[in-house]
GUVEX-412147 format. One record per residue: residue number from 1; residue in three letters; y negated, x, z of N, C-alpha, C in turn. Coordinates in steps of 0.2 Angstrom, whole numbers. Last residue first. Layout:
+-----+---------+-------+-------+-------+-------+-------+-------+-------+-------+-------+
| num | residuo |   nc2 |   nc1 |   nc3 |  cac2 |  cac1 |  cac3 |   cc2 |   cc1 |   cc3 |
+-----+---------+-------+-------+-------+-------+-------+-------+-------+-------+-------+
| NUM |     ALA |     Y |     X |     Z |     Y |     X |     Z |     Y |     X |     Z |
...
+-----+---------+-------+-------+-------+-------+-------+-------+-------+-------+-------+
This chain:
+-----+---------+-------+-------+-------+-------+-------+-------+-------+-------+-------+
| num | residuo |   nc2 |   nc1 |   nc3 |  cac2 |  cac1 |  cac3 |   cc2 |   cc1 |   cc3 |
+-----+---------+-------+-------+-------+-------+-------+-------+-------+-------+-------+
| 111 |     GLY |   -35 |   -20 |    70 |   -41 |   -17 |    72 |   -43 |   -11 |    71 |
| 110 |     ALA |   -22 |   -23 |    66 |   -28 |   -27 |    63 |   -35 |   -24 |    65 |
| 109 |     THR |   -14 |   -14 |    73 |   -14 |   -15 |    66 |   -20 |   -18 |    63 |
| 108 |     PHE |   -17 |   -18 |    86 |   -19 |   -11 |    84 |   -19 |   -11 |    76 |
| 107 |     SER |   -13 |   -31 |    86 |   -20 |   -30 |    87 |   -22 |   -23 |    85 |
| 106 |     LEU |     1 |   -28 |    85 |    -2 |   -32 |    80 |   -10 |   -31 |    80 |
| 105 |     SER |     3 |   -21 |    97 |     4 |   -18 |    91 |     1 |   -21 |    85 |
| 104 |     TYR |     0 |   -31 |   107 |    -4 |   -25 |   106 |    -3 |   -22 |   100 |
| 103 |     LEU |    10 |   -41 |   105 |     3 |   -42 |   103 |    -1 |   -36 |   102 |
| 102 |     THR |    25 |   -34 |    97 |    20 |   -36 |   103 |    13 |   -37 |   101 |
| 101 |     GLN |    34 |   -29 |    88 |    34 |   -36 |    89 |    30 |   -38 |    96 |
| 100 |     ALA |    38 |   -16 |    84 |    37 |   -17 |    91 |    37 |   -25 |    93 |
|  99 |     ILE |    41 |   -18 |    70 |    46 |   -15 |    74 |    45 |   -17 |    81 |
|  98 |     CYS |    29 |   -24 |    65 |    36 |   -28 |    65 |    41 |   -25 |    69 |
|  97 |     SER |    21 |   -13 |    68 |    20 |   -20 |    71 |    26 |   -24 |    71 |
|  96 |     VAL |    25 |    -4 |    59 |    26 |    -3 |    66 |    25 |    -9 |    70 |
|  95 |     GLY |    22 |   -11 |    47 |    29 |    -9 |    49 |    30 |    -8 |    56 |
|  94 |     VAL |     8 |   -10 |    48 |    12 |   -17 |    48 |    19 |   -16 |    50 |
|  93 |     PHE |     7 |     4 |    46 |     5 |     0 |    52 |     8 |    -7 |    53 |
|  92 |     GLY |    11 |     5 |    33 |    15 |     8 |    38 |    13 |     5 |    45 |
|  91 |     LEU |     1 |    -3 |    26 |     8 |    -5 |    26 |    12 |    -2 |    31 |
|  90 |     VAL |   -10 |     6 |    29 |   -10 |    -1 |    32 |    -3 |    -3 |    32 |
|  89 |     GLU |    -5 |    16 |    20 |    -6 |    18 |    27 |    -6 |    11 |    31 |
|  88 |     PHE |    -6 |    10 |     8 |     1 |    12 |    11 |     0 |    14 |    18 |
|  87 |     LEU |   -20 |     9 |     7 |   -15 |     3 |     7 |    -9 |     4 |    10 |
|  86 |     TYR |   -24 |    22 |     7 |   -25 |    18 |    13 |   -21 |    11 |    13 |
|  85 |     HIS |   -19 |    26 |    -5 |   -16 |    29 |     1 |   -18 |    25 |     7 |
|  84 |     PRO |   -26 |    18 |   -15 |   -19 |    16 |   -13 |   -16 |    20 |    -7 |
|  83 |     CYS |   -40 |    14 |   -17 |   -38 |    19 |   -12 |   -31 |    17 |   -10 |
|  82 |     ILE |   -41 |     5 |   -28 |   -46 |    10 |   -27 |   -43 |    16 |   -23 |
|  81 |     VAL |   -28 |     0 |   -39 |   -31 |     0 |   -32 |   -36 |     6 |   -31 |
|  80 |     GLN |   -23 |     3 |   -51 |   -23 |    -4 |   -49 |   -28 |    -5 |   -43 |
|  79 |     ASN |   -23 |    17 |   -53 |   -26 |    13 |   -59 |   -26 |     5 |   -57 |
|  78 |     PHE |   -16 |    22 |   -42 |   -24 |    23 |   -43 |   -27 |    19 |   -48 |
|  77 |     LEU |    -3 |    21 |   -40 |    -7 |    14 |   -40 |   -14 |    16 |   -40 |
|  76 |     GLY |     2 |    34 |   -50 |     4 |    30 |   -44 |     0 |    23 |   -45 |
|  75 |     GLY |   -12 |    40 |   -60 |    -5 |    39 |   -58 |    -4 |    35 |   -52 |
|  74 |     ARG |   -27 |    49 |   -57 |   -23 |    45 |   -61 |   -15 |    45 |   -59 |
|  73 |     PRO |   -43 |    51 |   -49 |   -35 |    51 |   -49 |   -32 |    47 |   -54 |
|  72 |     ILE |   -56 |    60 |   -57 |   -53 |    53 |   -55 |   -46 |    53 |   -55 |
|  71 |     LYS |   -64 |    74 |   -51 |   -59 |    71 |   -55 |   -57 |    64 |   -53 |
|  70 |     TYR |   -78 |    85 |   -51 |   -75 |    79 |   -48 |   -70 |    76 |   -53 |
|  69 |     ALA |   -76 |   103 |   -50 |   -78 |    97 |   -54 |   -74 |    91 |   -51 |
|  68 |     LYS |   -71 |   115 |   -46 |   -76 |   111 |   -41 |   -77 |   104 |   -44 |
|  67 |     GLU |   -58 |   126 |   -45 |   -61 |   121 |   -49 |   -65 |   116 |   -44 |
|  66 |     GLY |   -50 |   134 |   -37 |   -56 |   136 |   -38 |   -61 |   131 |   -42 |
|  65 |     LYS |   -35 |   128 |   -44 |   -38 |   132 |   -39 |   -45 |   135 |   -41 |
|  64 |     GLU |   -37 |   112 |   -52 |   -34 |   119 |   -51 |   -38 |   123 |   -46 |
|  63 |     ARG |   -36 |    96 |   -44 |   -40 |   101 |   -47 |   -35 |   108 |   -47 |
|  62 |     LEU |   -25 |    87 |   -40 |   -30 |    85 |   -45 |   -33 |    91 |   -49 |
|  61 |     THR |   -17 |    88 |   -29 |   -15 |    92 |   -35 |   -20 |    90 |   -41 |
|  60 |     ALA |   -21 |    79 |   -19 |   -21 |    86 |   -18 |   -20 |    90 |   -24 |
|  59 |     ARG |   -19 |    66 |   -25 |   -26 |    68 |   -24 |   -26 |    76 |   -23 |
|  58 |     ILE |    -5 |    67 |   -25 |    -8 |    66 |   -31 |   -15 |    68 |   -31 |
|  57 |     TYR |    -3 |    67 |   -11 |     0 |    73 |   -15 |    -4 |    73 |   -22 |
|  56 |     HIS |    -7 |    55 |    -7 |   -11 |    61 |    -5 |    -9 |    67 |    -9 |
|  55 |     HIS |     3 |    47 |   -14 |    -4 |    47 |   -16 |    -9 |    52 |   -13 |
|  54 |     TYR |    14 |    51 |    -6 |    14 |    52 |   -13 |     7 |    52 |   -16 |
|  53 |     PHE |    10 |    47 |     7 |    12 |    54 |     6 |    11 |    56 |    -2 |
|  52 |     ASN |    10 |    33 |     6 |     4 |    37 |     8 |     5 |    44 |     6 |
|  51 |     GLY |    23 |    31 |     2 |    18 |    29 |    -3 |    11 |    33 |    -1 |
|  50 |     GLY |    30 |    35 |    14 |    31 |    38 |     7 |    26 |    37 |     2 |
|  49 |     ILE |    24 |    26 |    23 |    23 |    33 |    24 |    24 |    37 |    18 |
|  48 |     GLY |    28 |    13 |    18 |    21 |    15 |    19 |    20 |    23 |    20 |
|  47 |     MET |    41 |    14 |    18 |    38 |    13 |    12 |    31 |    15 |    12 |
|  46 |     LEU |    43 |    15 |    32 |    45 |    21 |    27 |    42 |    20 |    20 |
|  45 |     PHE |    38 |     3 |    36 |    35 |     9 |    38 |    37 |    15 |    34 |
|  44 |     LEU |    46 |    -6 |    29 |    39 |    -6 |    28 |    36 |     0 |    30 |
|  43 |     ALA |    59 |    -3 |    35 |    58 |    -3 |    28 |    51 |    -2 |    26 |
|  42 |     VAL |    56 |    -6 |    49 |    58 |     1 |    47 |    57 |     2 |    39 |
|  41 |     GLY |    53 |   -20 |    47 |    48 |   -16 |    49 |    49 |    -8 |    48 |
|  40 |     ALA |    66 |   -25 |    44 |    60 |   -25 |    39 |    55 |   -21 |    41 |
|  39 |     TYR |    72 |   -22 |    56 |    74 |   -19 |    50 |    69 |   -19 |    45 |
|  38 |     LYS |    64 |   -30 |    65 |    64 |   -23 |    66 |    67 |   -19 |    60 |
|  37 |     LEU |    62 |   -43 |    67 |    59 |   -40 |    61 |    59 |   -32 |    61 |
|  36 |     ASP |    71 |   -57 |    71 |    71 |   -50 |    72 |    68 |   -47 |    66 |
|  35 |     ILE |    65 |   -71 |    79 |    66 |   -68 |    72 |    65 |   -61 |    73 |
|  34 |     SER |    64 |   -73 |    92 |    69 |   -77 |    89 |    70 |   -75 |    82 |
|  33 |     PRO |    63 |   -59 |   103 |    60 |   -64 |    98 |    65 |   -67 |    94 |
|  32 |     GLU |    71 |   -58 |   119 |    70 |   -56 |   112 |    67 |   -61 |   108 |
|  31 |     PRO |    62 |   -61 |   134 |    67 |   -63 |   129 |    66 |   -60 |   122 |
|  30 |     LEU |    55 |   -48 |   144 |    54 |   -54 |   140 |    60 |   -55 |   136 |
|  29 |     GLU |    57 |   -35 |   149 |    59 |   -40 |   153 |    59 |   -47 |   149 |
|  28 |     SER |    50 |   -27 |   140 |    57 |   -27 |   140 |    60 |   -32 |   144 |
|  27 |     SER |    36 |   -27 |   140 |    39 |   -33 |   137 |    47 |   -33 |   137 |
|  26 |     LEU |    33 |   -15 |   146 |    32 |   -21 |   150 |    35 |   -27 |   147 |
|  25 |     HIS |    37 |    -6 |   136 |    41 |    -6 |   142 |    39 |   -13 |   146 |
|  24 |     GLN |    28 |    -9 |   126 |    35 |   -11 |   125 |    39 |   -11 |   131 |
|  23 |     ALA |    17 |    -5 |   133 |    17 |   -12 |   131 |    24 |   -14 |   130 |
|  22 |     TYR |    20 |     9 |   132 |    19 |     5 |   139 |    20 |    -2 |   138 |
|  21 |     ILE |    19 |    11 |   119 |    25 |    12 |   122 |    25 |     9 |   129 |
|  20 |     MET |     5 |     8 |   117 |    10 |     4 |   114 |    17 |     5 |   117 |
|  19 |     THR |    -1 |    18 |   125 |    -2 |    12 |   126 |     3 |     7 |   123 |
|  18 |     VAL |     4 |    30 |   117 |     6 |    29 |   124 |     5 |    22 |   126 |
|  17 |     THR |    -3 |    26 |   105 |     4 |    27 |   105 |     7 |    26 |   112 |
|  16 |     SER |   -16 |    27 |   109 |   -14 |    21 |   106 |    -6 |    21 |   107 |
|  15 |     LEU |   -17 |    41 |   113 |   -18 |    36 |   118 |   -15 |    29 |   115 |
|  14 |     PHE |   -15 |    47 |   100 |   -10 |    48 |   105 |   -11 |    43 |   111 |
|  13 |     TYR |   -26 |    42 |    92 |   -19 |    40 |    90 |   -14 |    41 |    96 |
|  12 |     SER |   -36 |    48 |   100 |   -36 |    41 |    99 |   -29 |    38 |    97 |
|  11 |     LEU |   -33 |    62 |    98 |   -33 |    59 |   104 |   -32 |    51 |   104 |
|  10 |     ALA |   -35 |    63 |    84 |   -28 |    64 |    87 |   -28 |    61 |    94 |
|   9 |     ILE |   -49 |    60 |    84 |   -44 |    56 |    80 |   -37 |    56 |    83 |
|   8 |     PRO |   -54 |    70 |    92 |   -55 |    63 |    94 |   -50 |    59 |    90 |
|   7 |     ILE |   -50 |    82 |    83 |   -48 |    81 |    90 |   -49 |    73 |    93 |
|   6 |     ALA |   -56 |    81 |    71 |   -48 |    80 |    71 |   -46 |    78 |    79 |
|   5 |     ASP |   -69 |    84 |    72 |   -67 |    77 |    70 |   -60 |    75 |    71 |
|   4 |     GLU |   -69 |    97 |    76 |   -73 |    92 |    80 |   -71 |    85 |    78 |
|   3 |     LEU |   -62 |   102 |    65 |   -59 |   102 |    71 |   -62 |    97 |    76 |
|   2 |     ALA |   -63 |    93 |    49 |   -66 |    98 |    54 |   -63 |    97 |    61 |
|   1 |     VAL |   -52 |    92 |    37 |   -55 |    89 |    42 |   -57 |    94 |    47 |
+-----+---------+-------+-------+-------+-------+-------+-------+-------+-------+-------+
């Protein structure tokens, strides 16, 4: 990723994280949700991060050093889903939404 692309992406994630933490602070005075999704959220988040890393690893090791030819990824969920690394990234965001249990975190996941 080029630096001119990485800076706005990192900045947007940083600002979203700060806003989500602030939303958590504002909601601390509210009663706890009737259904606690924190543990399920942690499990979904860890599954999402692990699956995302695994599928990025598969993509990173497709070609030998210096090889330029296009290769189709095999293994993992690449045979069932076009972009499993994105699927697991979304799963990680769903996990964060379950942990936070705020409207902001849900809108961040959806949008």
